[in-house]
C-alpha positions in Angstrom: 11.5 6.7 -8.5 10.5 7.1 -12.1 8.9 3.9 -12.2 6.8 4.7 -9.4 5.7 8.1 -10.9 5.2 6.2 -14.4 2.8 3.8 -12.6 0.9 6.5 -11.3 0.7 8.4 -14.4 -0.6 5.1 -16.1 -3.1 4.8 -13.3 -4.6 8.1 -13.7 -4.9 7.9 -17.5 -7.1 4.7 -17.0 -9.1 6.4 -14.5 -12.7 6.9 -15.3 -13.2 10.5 -14.3 -12.4 13.2 -16.9 -9.9 15.0 -14.5 -7.6 12.0 -14.8 -6.6 13.0 -18.3 -5.5 16.7 -17.5 -3.6 15.1 -14.5 -1.6 12.7 -16.4 -0.6 15.5 -18.8 0.7 17.7 -16.0 4.1 15.3 -15.7 5.6 18.0 -13.4 3.4 17.0 -10.2 5.3 15.7 -7.5 4.5 12.2 -6.1 3.3 13.5 -2.8 0.6 15.4 -5.0 -0.5 12.3 -6.4 -1.1 10.5 -3.0 -3.0 13.4 -2.2 -5.3 13.9 -5.4 -5.7 10.2 -6.5 -7.9 9.2 -3.5 -10.1 12.3 -3.5 -10.7 11.9 -7.4 -11.5 8.2 -7.5 -12.9 7.6 -4.1 -11.1 4.1 -4.3 -8.0 4.2 -2.7 -8.2 0.7 -1.3 -8.8 -0.6 -4.4 -6.1 1.4 -6.1 -3.2 0.7 -3.6 -2.3 -2.9 -4.9 -1.9 -1.4 -8.4 0.5 1.0 -7.2 3.0 -1.5 -5.8 
């Protein structure tokens, strides 16, 4: 479970949106919240999905 969370944090940190850095710092966010936020922030969920696996 921690690896799953870590991968998402790395992904958000590398995102081009400035909001990504703030999300990466909020390490207390649950995984389901990342699932909701990442597609809305990036608009590239289809491109991001393979990297989450």
